[in-house]
Every structure is written in C-alpha cells, then in structure tokens.
C-alpha positions as CSV (number, residue, x, y, z in Angstrom):
1,M,3.5,-22.5,19.7
2,A,5.2,-18.9,20.5
3,K,6.3,-17.6,23.4
4,A,3.9,-15.1,25.3
5,G,4.7,-12.0,23.9
6,K,6.0,-12.4,21.0
7,S,4.0,-12.2,17.4
8,T,5.0,-14.4,14.8
9,S,2.1,-13.2,12.6
10,T,0.6,-10.2,12.2
11,S,-3.4,-11.0,12.6
12,R,-6.2,-10.9,9.9
13,T,-8.3,-10.5,12.7
14,A,-6.5,-8.6,15.4
15,K,-7.3,-4.7,15.7
16,F,-4.5,-2.0,15.0
17,S,-5.2,1.8,16.2
18,S,-2.4,2.8,14.2
19,V,0.2,1.9,10.8
20,D,2.7,1.8,14.0
21,G,0.6,-0.5,16.0
22,Y,0.3,-2.9,12.7
23,I,4.3,-2.5,12.7
24,A,5.1,-3.0,16.4
25,A,3.2,-6.3,16.1
26,A,3.4,-7.9,13.1
27,P,7.2,-10.3,12.9
28,E,10.3,-8.9,13.9
29,E,11.9,-10.4,10.7
30,A,9.7,-8.1,8.6
31,Q,9.4,-5.0,10.5
32,P,12.7,-3.6,8.8
33,H,10.9,-4.1,5.6
34,L,7.4,-2.9,6.7
35,R,8.9,0.3,7.9
36,R,11.1,1.1,4.5
37,L,7.6,0.2,2.2
38,R,5.5,3.0,4.6
39,Q,8.9,5.3,3.9
40,I,8.8,4.6,-0.1
41,I,5.2,4.9,0.0
42,N,4.9,8.2,1.8
43,S,7.6,9.5,-0.1
44,A,5.7,9.0,-3.4
45,A,2.3,9.2,-2.4
46,P,2.8,12.4,-0.1
47,K,-0.5,13.2,-0.3
48,A,-2.7,9.9,0.8
49,K,-3.5,9.5,3.5
50,E,-3.0,6.5,5.8
51,A,-5.3,4.4,7.4
52,L,-5.9,0.9,8.2
53,S,-8.3,-1.3,6.4
54,Y,-8.8,-5.1,6.3
55,G,-6.6,-5.4,9.5
56,I,-3.9,-3.9,7.2
57,P,-2.1,-0.5,5.9
58,F,-3.5,1.0,3.4
59,Y,-3.1,4.7,1.8
60,E,-6.2,6.7,0.5
61,Y,-6.0,8.9,-2.5
62,H,-9.0,9.3,-4.7
63,G,-10.1,6.2,-3.7
64,R,-7.8,3.2,-2.2
65,L,-4.0,3.8,-3.7
66,I,-2.4,0.8,-1.9
67,Y,-1.9,-2.0,0.5
68,F,0.8,-3.0,2.6
69,A,1.4,-6.4,5.0
70,G,3.8,-8.6,6.9
71,Y,3.9,-12.4,7.1
72,K,7.1,-14.6,8.6
73,K,8.7,-15.0,5.0
74,H,8.0,-11.9,3.2
75,V,6.3,-8.5,2.8
76,A,3.5,-7.7,0.5
77,L,2.1,-5.0,-1.6
78,Y,-1.7,-4.6,-3.2
79,P,-2.9,-4.0,-5.7
80,A,0.1,-5.1,-7.8
81,G,-1.4,-3.1,-10.7
82,D,1.3,-2.4,-13.8
83,A,4.3,-3.8,-12.2
84,E,6.6,-3.3,-14.5
85,G,10.1,-4.8,-13.7
86,L,8.4,-6.4,-10.6
87,A,6.9,-9.4,-12.3
88,R,9.6,-11.3,-10.3
89,Y,7.6,-10.9,-7.2
90,L,3.9,-11.1,-8.7
91,A,2.7,-14.0,-6.5
92,A,-0.8,-13.7,-7.4
93,K,-3.1,-11.5,-9.9
94,S,-2.5,-8.4,-8.2
95,T,-0.2,-9.2,-5.3
96,L,4.0,-8.5,-4.9
97,R,5.8,-10.5,-2.4
98,F,9.2,-9.0,-1.3
99,P,11.6,-11.9,0.5
100,L,12.3,-10.5,4.0
101,D,15.8,-11.6,3.0
102,E,16.3,-9.6,0.1
103,P,16.7,-5.4,-0.4
104,L,12.9,-4.3,-1.3
105,P,13.5,-2.7,-4.9
106,V,13.3,1.1,-4.0
107,A,13.2,3.0,-7.3
108,K,10.6,0.3,-8.9
109,I,8.3,0.3,-5.7
110,G,8.3,3.9,-5.9
111,S,7.7,4.1,-9.8
112,L,4.7,2.0,-9.2
113,V,2.9,4.2,-6.2
114,R,4.0,7.3,-8.7
115,A,2.5,5.7,-11.5
116,R,-0.7,4.7,-9.9
117,V,-1.4,8.3,-7.8
118,K,-0.4,9.8,-11.8
119,Q,-3.5,7.4,-13.0
120,R,-5.5,8.5,-9.9
121,D,-4.9,12.3,-10.7
122,V,-6.0,11.5,-14.6
123,E,-9.0,9.9,-13.2
124,Q,-9.9,12.8,-10.6
125,G,-9.6,14.8,-13.6
126,S,-11.4,13.2,-16.1
127,Q,-14.6,13.3,-14.0
128,T,-17.0,15.9,-14.5
129,P,-17.8,17.8,-11.1
130,A,-21.8,17.1,-9.4
131,R,-22.5,21.2,-10.2
132,A,-21.3,21.5,-13.8
133,R,-22.2,24.5,-15.2
134,R,-24.8,25.1,-17.5
135,S,-23.7,26.2,-20.8
136,E,-25.1,29.7,-22.3
137,S,-27.3,27.9,-25.1
138,A,-29.3,26.2,-21.6
139,R,-29.5,28.9,-19.8
C-alpha cells in the first residue's frame, strides 16, 4: 500500500487543473523525465497550446499534436507517428515508452515533434479556406 501523500502512479481518473498539477502527482521517479519531455515539446512546438485531455498533458496545434504521461517505470509519448530512430522505444502501434533509468533521447524526441508540427502546417496549408474567393468566371 502506498504511503499517505505519496502517489505511486498517475491515476487515469484523477482530475488535474494544470500540467504542473499532473507532473506533481506523478510518481516521484518520473517527474524529472516529465519536466524534460515538457521542455522538449515546448521548444520543438512553441506555438502549440498545452492542455489536459484523457487525464494527461497534450499539445494542441491544428488538432491534437502529441500527448505525454508518467508511470512508475517509464514515461510515454503518444502518438509516436513516424518514430525514426526511436524504434527501440516503440511499445505499441503508436506509443513510445522511455525507461526512467535511461536518459531521454532529447534530439530524437525534438525531431519527432518538429516533424509533427511540419506535417500539421502542410495539412493546414492544403485545406481550402471556408470563404474561398470565387473565380472571375463564376461572378
């Protein structure tokens, strides 16, 4: 049984009012990795808005960009997308798990997030605006 006041995991049903609250409630061993993941994502996607969804932190940038979470033995990043160079951390179809006893692959995580931002920018640019200008012949 866990000691009073000590969280052994972040509950999927717990409600947090901020990402800071989520990180503070995470297992103590996971907190440094969670703070570092947050820094990496903020650096790679400076225009993304930070929020909580499904009880975990995520970043919004033209839709849901990326989520992260902390557990007793690892931190996770979802969705993994094209996880080039991160295959050894791929735990499921779209989940990257980084063990707490290893340093985070900062450059590769940053590259992954930047690639997702670039993909969203391309997708956003290819969408037709809602009020597209009519052509001369249609006037």
